[in-house]
Biopython code that builds the backbone (N, CA, C, O; Angstrom):
import numpy as np
from Bio.PDB.StructureBuilder import StructureBuilder

atoms = [
    (1, "MET", "N", (1.646, 4.779, -7.361)),
    (1, "MET", "CA", (0.428, 3.897, -7.357)),
    (1, "MET", "C", (0.318, 3.531, -8.861)),
    (1, "MET", "O", (0.494, 4.256, -9.841)),
    (2, "GLN", "N", (-0.079, 1.990, -8.779)),
    (2, "GLN", "CA", (-0.286, 1.608, -10.137)),
    (2, "GLN", "C", (-1.392, 0.465, -9.944)),
    (2, "GLN", "O", (-1.491, -0.207, -8.918)),
    (3, "VAL", "N", (-2.168, 0.345, -11.017)),
    (3, "VAL", "CA", (-3.172, -0.650, -10.934)),
    (3, "VAL", "C", (-2.759, -1.929, -11.561)),
    (3, "VAL", "O", (-2.366, -1.898, -12.727)),
    (4, "ILE", "N", (-2.811, -3.151, -10.854)),
    (4, "ILE", "CA", (-2.373, -4.312, -11.556)),
    (4, "ILE", "C", (-3.593, -5.366, -11.550)),
    (4, "ILE", "O", (-4.520, -5.383, -10.741)),
    (5, "PRO", "N", (-3.379, -6.271, -12.669)),
    (5, "PRO", "CA", (-4.504, -7.035, -12.877)),
    (5, "PRO", "C", (-5.018, -7.999, -11.868)),
    (5, "PRO", "O", (-6.220, -8.266, -11.829)),
    (6, "ASP", "N", (-4.223, -8.495, -11.110)),
    (6, "ASP", "CA", (-4.555, -9.532, -10.127)),
    (6, "ASP", "C", (-3.564, -9.418, -8.870)),
    (6, "ASP", "O", (-2.595, -8.666, -8.978)),
    (7, "LEU", "N", (-3.729, -9.994, -7.914)),
    (7, "LEU", "CA", (-3.199, -10.165, -6.624)),
    (7, "LEU", "C", (-2.186, -11.265, -6.482)),
    (7, "LEU", "O", (-1.763, -11.583, -5.370)),
    (8, "LYS", "N", (-1.774, -11.873, -7.629)),
    (8, "LYS", "CA", (-1.064, -13.169, -7.535)),
    (8, "LYS", "C", (0.477, -12.726, -7.225)),
    (8, "LYS", "O", (0.860, -11.623, -7.615)),
    (9, "SER", "N", (1.341, -13.585, -6.533)),
    (9, "SER", "CA", (2.509, -13.297, -5.927)),
    (9, "SER", "C", (3.451, -12.895, -7.276)),
    (9, "SER", "O", (4.176, -11.906, -7.158)),
    (10, "LYS", "N", (3.456, -13.444, -8.218)),
    (10, "LYS", "CA", (4.279, -13.072, -9.479)),
    (10, "LYS", "C", (4.082, -11.792, -9.839)),
    (10, "LYS", "O", (5.056, -11.059, -10.011)),
    (11, "THR", "N", (2.685, -11.296, -10.019)),
    (11, "THR", "CA", (2.368, -9.894, -10.430)),
    (11, "THR", "C", (2.842, -9.020, -9.461)),
    (11, "THR", "O", (3.478, -8.066, -9.909)),
    (12, "ILE", "N", (2.697, -9.086, -8.142)),
    (12, "ILE", "CA", (3.154, -8.263, -7.239)),
    (12, "ILE", "C", (4.531, -8.046, -7.055)),
    (12, "ILE", "O", (4.932, -6.925, -6.740)),
    (13, "THR", "N", (5.338, -9.040, -7.224)),
    (13, "THR", "CA", (6.618, -9.155, -7.057)),
    (13, "THR", "C", (7.312, -8.478, -8.410)),
    (13, "THR", "O", (8.292, -7.740, -8.315)),
    (14, "GLU", "N", (6.777, -8.769, -9.501)),
    (14, "GLU", "CA", (7.159, -7.835, -10.689)),
    (14, "GLU", "C", (6.988, -6.462, -10.479)),
    (14, "GLU", "O", (7.908, -5.673, -10.692)),
    (15, "THR", "N", (5.761, -6.071, -10.032)),
    (15, "THR", "CA", (5.562, -4.718, -9.847)),
    (15, "THR", "C", (6.338, -3.894, -8.712)),
    (15, "THR", "O", (6.398, -2.665, -8.767)),
    (16, "ILE", "N", (6.935, -4.642, -7.671)),
    (16, "ILE", "CA", (7.789, -4.303, -6.736)),
    (16, "ILE", "C", (9.191, -4.171, -7.492)),
    (16, "ILE", "O", (9.867, -3.151, -7.359)),
    (17, "LYS", "N", (9.530, -5.054, -8.151)),
    (17, "LYS", "CA", (10.885, -5.064, -8.746)),
    (17, "LYS", "C", (11.003, -3.706, -9.688)),
    (17, "LYS", "O", (12.019, -3.011, -9.668)),
    (18, "GLU", "N", (10.022, -3.448, -10.393)),
    (18, "GLU", "CA", (9.723, -2.354, -11.469)),
    (18, "GLU", "C", (9.779, -1.088, -10.822)),
    (18, "GLU", "O", (10.511, -0.198, -11.255)),
    (19, "GLN", "N", (8.919, -0.914, -9.621)),
    (19, "GLN", "CA", (8.545, 0.385, -9.192)),
    (19, "GLN", "C", (9.557, 0.894, -7.927)),
    (19, "GLN", "O", (9.919, 2.064, -7.805)),
    (20, "LEU", "N", (9.902, -0.081, -7.110)),
    (20, "LEU", "CA", (10.827, 0.313, -5.913)),
    (20, "LEU", "C", (12.241, 0.093, -5.990)),
    (20, "LEU", "O", (12.803, -0.802, -6.622)),
    (21, "GLU", "N", (12.886, 1.200, -5.128)),
    (21, "GLU", "CA", (14.415, 0.812, -5.114)),
    (21, "GLU", "C", (14.748, -0.236, -4.101)),
    (21, "GLU", "O", (14.023, -0.454, -3.131)),
    (22, "PRO", "N", (15.704, -0.790, -4.310)),
    (22, "PRO", "CA", (16.207, -1.961, -3.604)),
    (22, "PRO", "C", (16.392, -1.566, -2.029)),
    (22, "PRO", "O", (16.456, -2.485, -1.213)),
    (23, "SER", "N", (16.471, -0.302, -1.624)),
    (23, "SER", "CA", (16.875, 0.350, -0.507)),
    (23, "SER", "C", (15.507, 0.422, 0.293)),
    (23, "SER", "O", (15.528, 0.862, 1.442)),
    (24, "VAL", "N", (14.254, -0.019, -0.315)),
    (24, "VAL", "CA", (13.050, 0.272, 0.356)),
    (24, "VAL", "C", (12.828, -0.642, 1.771)),
    (24, "VAL", "O", (13.294, -1.779, 1.853)),
    (25, "GLU", "N", (12.177, -0.107, 2.706)),
    (25, "GLU", "CA", (11.825, -0.938, 3.877)),
    (25, "GLU", "C", (10.294, -0.975, 3.838)),
    (25, "GLU", "O", (9.633, 0.057, 3.951)),
    (26, "LEU", "N", (9.765, -2.142, 3.681)),
    (26, "LEU", "CA", (8.443, -2.386, 3.509)),
    (26, "LEU", "C", (7.776, -2.730, 4.658)),
    (26, "LEU", "O", (8.432, -3.449, 5.411)),
    (27, "THR", "N", (6.516, -2.394, 5.075)),
    (27, "THR", "CA", (5.680, -3.094, 6.110)),
    (27, "THR", "C", (4.478, -3.287, 5.424)),
    (27, "THR", "O", (3.925, -2.354, 4.841)),
    (28, "THR", "N", (3.944, -4.641, 5.450)),
    (28, "THR", "CA", (2.785, -4.933, 4.710)),
    (28, "THR", "C", (1.953, -5.924, 5.931)),
    (28, "THR", "O", (2.321, -6.225, 7.067)),
    (29, "ASP", "N", (0.858, -6.230, 5.276)),
    (29, "ASP", "CA", (-0.014, -7.231, 6.117)),
    (29, "ASP", "C", (0.628, -8.572, 5.771)),
    (29, "ASP", "O", (1.651, -8.674, 5.094)),
    (30, "ASP", "N", (-0.078, -9.624, 6.310)),
    (30, "ASP", "CA", (0.522, -10.947, 6.237)),
    (30, "ASP", "C", (-0.083, -11.694, 5.028)),
    (30, "ASP", "O", (-0.280, -12.905, 5.125)),
    (31, "PHE", "N", (-0.355, -11.098, 4.010)),
    (31, "PHE", "CA", (-0.878, -11.685, 2.705)),
    (31, "PHE", "C", (0.083, -12.612, 2.065)),
    (31, "PHE", "O", (1.240, -12.257, 1.843)),
    (32, "LEU", "N", (-0.362, -13.796, 1.760)),
    (32, "LEU", "CA", (0.631, -14.815, 1.072)),
    (32, "LEU", "C", (1.373, -14.367, -0.021)),
    (32, "LEU", "O", (2.503, -14.827, -0.182)),
    (33, "SER", "N", (0.857, -13.427, -0.907)),
    (33, "SER", "CA", (1.355, -13.045, -2.191)),
    (33, "SER", "C", (2.676, -12.286, -1.903)),
    (33, "SER", "O", (3.531, -12.145, -2.778)),
    (34, "TYR", "N", (2.795, -11.860, -0.792)),
    (34, "TYR", "CA", (3.969, -10.899, -0.354)),
    (34, "TYR", "C", (5.129, -11.638, 0.067)),
    (34, "TYR", "O", (6.176, -11.096, 0.422)),
    (35, "ILE", "N", (4.914, -13.012, 0.019)),
    (35, "ILE", "CA", (6.096, -13.895, 0.641)),
    (35, "ILE", "C", (7.631, -13.734, -0.067)),
    (35, "ILE", "O", (8.676, -14.076, 0.487)),
    (36, "LYS", "N", (7.539, -13.209, -1.251)),
    (36, "LYS", "CA", (8.923, -13.135, -1.854)),
    (36, "LYS", "C", (9.633, -11.704, -1.858)),
    (36, "LYS", "O", (10.795, -11.534, -2.227)),
    (37, "LEU", "N", (8.745, -10.655, -1.378)),
    (37, "LEU", "CA", (9.248, -9.435, -1.357)),
    (37, "LEU", "C", (10.435, -9.126, -0.753)),
    (37, "LEU", "O", (11.104, -8.239, -1.283)),
    (38, "ASN", "N", (10.932, -9.763, 0.436)),
    (38, "ASN", "CA", (12.182, -9.577, 1.044)),
    (38, "ASN", "C", (13.364, -9.815, 0.138)),
    (38, "ASN", "O", (14.455, -9.333, 0.441)),
    (39, "GLU", "N", (13.209, -10.527, -0.948)),
    (39, "GLU", "CA", (14.363, -10.664, -1.910)),
    (39, "GLU", "C", (14.566, -9.627, -2.720)),
    (39, "GLU", "O", (15.611, -9.684, -3.368)),
    (40, "TYR", "N", (13.766, -8.535, -2.909)),
    (40, "TYR", "CA", (13.839, -7.407, -3.641)),
    (40, "TYR", "C", (14.045, -6.019, -3.069)),
    (40, "TYR", "O", (14.300, -5.061, -3.798)),
    (41, "VAL", "N", (13.919, -5.916, -1.623)),
    (41, "VAL", "CA", (13.944, -4.730, -0.874)),
    (41, "VAL", "C", (14.706, -4.841, 0.186)),
    (41, "VAL", "O", (14.880, -6.000, 0.562)),
    (42, "HIS", "N", (15.273, -3.920, 0.857)),
    (42, "HIS", "CA", (16.171, -3.972, 1.853)),
    (42, "HIS", "C", (15.732, -4.652, 3.065)),
    (42, "HIS", "O", (16.490, -5.413, 3.667)),
    (43, "SER", "N", (14.339, -4.371, 3.516)),
    (43, "SER", "CA", (13.562, -5.142, 4.703)),
    (43, "SER", "C", (12.183, -5.356, 4.283)),
    (43, "SER", "O", (11.694, -4.633, 3.415)),
    (44, "HIS", "N", (11.500, -6.320, 4.849)),
    (44, "HIS", "CA", (10.105, -6.560, 4.540)),
    (44, "HIS", "C", (9.570, -7.037, 5.933)),
    (44, "HIS", "O", (9.869, -8.166, 6.323)),
    (45, "GLN", "N", (8.710, -6.130, 6.769)),
    (45, "GLN", "CA", (8.114, -6.682, 7.743)),
    (45, "GLN", "C", (6.571, -7.012, 7.575)),
    (45, "GLN", "O", (5.850, -6.283, 6.895)),
    (46, "THR", "N", (6.130, -8.062, 8.178)),
    (46, "THR", "CA", (4.891, -8.347, 8.063)),
    (46, "THR", "C", (4.078, -8.136, 9.333)),
    (46, "THR", "O", (4.480, -8.605, 10.397)),
    (47, "VAL", "N", (2.767, -7.332, 9.236)),
    (47, "VAL", "CA", (2.083, -7.345, 10.547)),
    (47, "VAL", "C", (0.750, -8.091, 10.465)),
    (47, "VAL", "O", (-0.106, -7.740, 9.652)),
    (48, "ALA", "N", (0.562, -9.159, 11.334)),
    (48, "ALA", "CA", (-0.744, -9.768, 11.341)),
    (48, "ALA", "C", (-1.652, -8.788, 11.933)),
    (48, "ALA", "O", (-1.245, -8.170, 12.917)),
    (49, "ALA", "N", (-2.772, -8.564, 11.497)),
    (49, "ALA", "CA", (-3.812, -7.564, 12.136)),
    (49, "ALA", "C", (-4.772, -8.477, 12.923)),
    (49, "ALA", "O", (-5.394, -9.383, 12.367)),
    (50, "ASP", "N", (-4.874, -8.195, 14.291)),
    (50, "ASP", "CA", (-5.799, -8.422, 15.082)),
    (50, "ASP", "C", (-6.872, -7.460, 15.374)),
    (50, "ASP", "O", (-6.849, -6.426, 14.706)),
    (51, "LYS", "N", (-7.822, -7.603, 16.259)),
    (51, "LYS", "CA", (-9.053, -6.715, 16.476)),
    (51, "LYS", "C", (-8.346, -5.365, 17.078)),
    (51, "LYS", "O", (-8.877, -4.307, 16.739)),
    (52, "ASN", "N", (-7.372, -5.304, 17.810)),
    (52, "ASN", "CA", (-6.952, -4.148, 18.580)),
    (52, "ASN", "C", (-6.184, -3.585, 17.541)),
    (52, "ASN", "O", (-6.322, -2.362, 17.529)),
    (53, "THR", "N", (-5.401, -4.022, 16.634)),
    (53, "THR", "CA", (-4.516, -3.210, 15.620)),
    (53, "THR", "C", (-5.394, -2.693, 14.656)),
    (53, "THR", "O", (-5.074, -1.590, 14.211)),
    (54, "ILE", "N", (-6.510, -3.252, 14.179)),
    (54, "ILE", "CA", (-7.555, -2.838, 13.257)),
    (54, "ILE", "C", (-8.217, -1.574, 14.046)),
    (54, "ILE", "O", (-8.210, -0.510, 13.427)),
    (55, "LYS", "N", (-8.629, -1.582, 14.989)),
    (55, "LYS", "CA", (-9.325, -0.526, 15.793)),
    (55, "LYS", "C", (-8.323, 0.842, 15.734)),
    (55, "LYS", "O", (-8.726, 1.969, 15.448)),
    (56, "THR", "N", (-7.211, 0.557, 16.000)),
    (56, "THR", "CA", (-6.225, 1.682, 16.202)),
    (56, "THR", "C", (-5.686, 2.283, 14.716)),
    (56, "THR", "O", (-5.384, 3.448, 14.452)),
    (57, "PHE", "N", (-5.670, 1.387, 14.049)),
    (57, "PHE", "CA", (-5.038, 1.622, 12.494)),
    (57, "PHE", "C", (-6.056, 2.420, 11.501)),
    (57, "PHE", "O", (-5.821, 3.440, 10.854)),
    (58, "LEU", "N", (-7.442, 1.535, 11.583)),
    (58, "LEU", "CA", (-8.258, 1.737, 10.386)),
    (58, "LEU", "C", (-8.742, 3.253, 10.465)),
    (58, "LEU", "O", (-8.901, 3.860, 9.406)),
    (59, "PRO", "N", (-8.987, 3.900, 11.707)),
    (59, "PRO", "CA", (-9.380, 5.167, 11.620)),
    (59, "PRO", "C", (-8.362, 6.244, 11.115)),
    (59, "PRO", "O", (-8.822, 7.345, 10.810)),
    (60, "TRP", "N", (-6.997, 6.016, 11.001)),
    (60, "TRP", "CA", (-6.130, 6.784, 10.268)),
    (60, "TRP", "C", (-6.335, 6.456, 8.765)),
    (60, "TRP", "O", (-6.174, 7.372, 7.958)),
    (61, "VAL", "N", (-6.670, 5.255, 8.340)),
    (61, "VAL", "CA", (-6.624, 5.062, 7.024)),
    (61, "VAL", "C", (-7.813, 5.956, 6.528)),
    (61, "VAL", "O", (-7.585, 6.658, 5.543)),
    (62, "HIS", "N", (-9.090, 6.008, 7.114)),
    (62, "HIS", "CA", (-10.097, 6.725, 6.692)),
    (62, "HIS", "C", (-9.672, 8.273, 6.770)),
    (62, "HIS", "O", (-10.071, 9.013, 5.870)),
    (63, "ILE", "N", (-8.878, 8.797, 7.808)),
    (63, "ILE", "CA", (-8.557, 9.975, 7.882)),
    (63, "ILE", "C", (-7.706, 10.536, 6.612)),
    (63, "ILE", "O", (-7.871, 11.621, 6.055)),
    (64, "THR", "N", (-6.774, 9.546, 6.299)),
    (64, "THR", "CA", (-5.815, 9.753, 5.051)),
    (64, "THR", "C", (-6.518, 9.903, 3.885)),
    (64, "THR", "O", (-6.198, 10.841, 3.154)),
    (65, "ILE", "N", (-7.587, 9.029, 3.493)),
    (65, "ILE", "CA", (-8.367, 9.087, 2.495)),
    (65, "ILE", "C", (-9.076, 10.367, 2.261)),
    (65, "ILE", "O", (-9.029, 11.020, 1.218)),
    (66, "SER", "N", (-9.773, 10.676, 3.389)),
    (66, "SER", "CA", (-10.447, 11.938, 3.576)),
    (66, "SER", "C", (-9.559, 13.140, 3.087)),
    (66, "SER", "O", (-9.916, 13.903, 2.189)),
    (67, "ASN", "N", (-8.550, 13.220, 3.660)),
    (67, "ASN", "CA", (-7.417, 14.358, 3.450)),
    (67, "ASN", "C", (-7.154, 14.271, 2.051)),
    (67, "ASN", "O", (-7.195, 15.301, 1.378)),
    (68, "THR", "N", (-6.890, 13.180, 1.534)),
    (68, "THR", "CA", (-6.518, 13.007, -0.058)),
    (68, "THR", "C", (-7.586, 13.574, -0.795)),
    (68, "THR", "O", (-7.268, 14.486, -1.559)),
    (69, "LYS", "N", (-8.822, 13.235, -0.740)),
    (69, "LYS", "CA", (-10.071, 13.689, -1.403)),
    (69, "LYS", "C", (-9.948, 15.145, -1.296)),
    (69, "LYS", "O", (-10.027, 15.866, -2.290)),
    (70, "ARG", "N", (-9.785, 15.530, -0.279)),
    (70, "ARG", "CA", (-10.097, 17.067, -0.004)),
    (70, "ARG", "C", (-8.951, 17.976, -0.736)),
    (70, "ARG", "O", (-9.213, 19.059, -1.259)),
    (71, "LEU", "N", (-7.767, 17.446, -0.707)),
    (71, "LEU", "CA", (-6.649, 17.970, -1.300)),
    (71, "LEU", "C", (-6.958, 17.816, -2.870)),
    (71, "LEU", "O", (-6.797, 18.823, -3.560)),
    (72, "LEU", "N", (-7.350, 16.739, -3.428)),
    (72, "LEU", "CA", (-7.565, 16.670, -4.886)),
    (72, "LEU", "C", (-8.668, 17.654, -5.328)),
    (72, "LEU", "O", (-8.667, 18.314, -6.367)),
    (73, "SER", "N", (-9.676, 17.638, -4.297)),
    (73, "SER", "CA", (-10.870, 18.702, -4.758)),
    (73, "SER", "C", (-10.411, 20.078, -4.763)),
    (73, "SER", "O", (-10.985, 20.828, -5.552)),
    (74, "ASP", "N", (-9.389, 20.609, -3.959)),
    (74, "ASP", "CA", (-8.752, 21.829, -3.748)),
    (74, "ASP", "C", (-7.995, 22.195, -4.997)),
    (74, "ASP", "O", (-8.145, 23.267, -5.584)),
    (75, "VAL", "N", (-7.219, 21.292, -5.342)),
    (75, "VAL", "CA", (-6.313, 21.370, -6.503)),
    (75, "VAL", "C", (-7.144, 21.577, -7.937)),
    (75, "VAL", "O", (-6.806, 22.339, -8.842)),
    (76, "HIS", "N", (-8.386, 20.654, -7.915)),
    (76, "HIS", "CA", (-8.887, 20.492, -9.137)),
    (76, "HIS", "C", (-10.243, 21.174, -8.809)),
    (76, "HIS", "O", (-11.249, 20.530, -9.106)),
    (77, "TYR", "N", (-10.394, 22.342, -8.260)),
    (77, "TYR", "CA", (-11.701, 22.748, -7.870)),
    (77, "TYR", "C", (-12.499, 23.287, -9.107)),
    (77, "TYR", "O", (-13.695, 23.527, -8.942)),
    (78, "ARG", "N", (-11.959, 23.483, -10.260)),
    (78, "ARG", "CA", (-12.732, 23.810, -11.404)),
    (78, "ARG", "C", (-13.262, 22.805, -12.162)),
    (78, "ARG", "O", (-14.074, 23.085, -13.044)),
    (79, "LEU", "N", (-12.894, 21.558, -11.935)),
    (79, "LEU", "CA", (-13.346, 20.408, -12.669)),
    (79, "LEU", "C", (-14.940, 20.198, -12.136)),
    (79, "LEU", "O", (-15.291, 20.459, -10.985)),
    (80, "LYS", "N", (-15.781, 19.710, -13.122)),
    (80, "LYS", "CA", (-17.182, 19.508, -12.683)),
    (80, "LYS", "C", (-17.050, 17.828, -12.579)),
    (80, "LYS", "O", (-16.259, 17.114, -13.195)),
    (81, "ASN", "N", (-17.945, 17.479, -11.728)),
    (81, "ASN", "CA", (-18.285, 16.039, -11.556)),
    (81, "ASN", "C", (-18.977, 15.392, -12.726)),
    (81, "ASN", "O", (-19.297, 14.204, -12.675)),
]
sb = StructureBuilder()
sb.init_structure("model")
sb.init_model(0)
sb.init_chain("A")
sb.init_seg("    ")
for serial, (resi, resn, name, xyz) in enumerate(atoms, 1):
    if name == "N":
        sb.init_residue(resn, " ", resi, " ")
    sb.init_atom(name, np.array(xyz, "f"), 0.0, 1.0, " ", f" {name:<3s}", serial, name[0])
structure = sb.get_structure()
């Protein structure tokens, strides 16, 4: 994971070129800044999110975030907030 300064296509493309192997298969949303990613990875599929997709996918995002927070708190249990 990396923090980038903006969501411009050039910034995202440069980050992908630096961080990912060319053999990667990506699945992303239909954001316009991702338009050139297929030139740098093995395959790039976009998924346009409709209301049904969001309802089935979004709960898993929240579960993943929750599990990650729990894992980090277990690993770093002696750190104070």
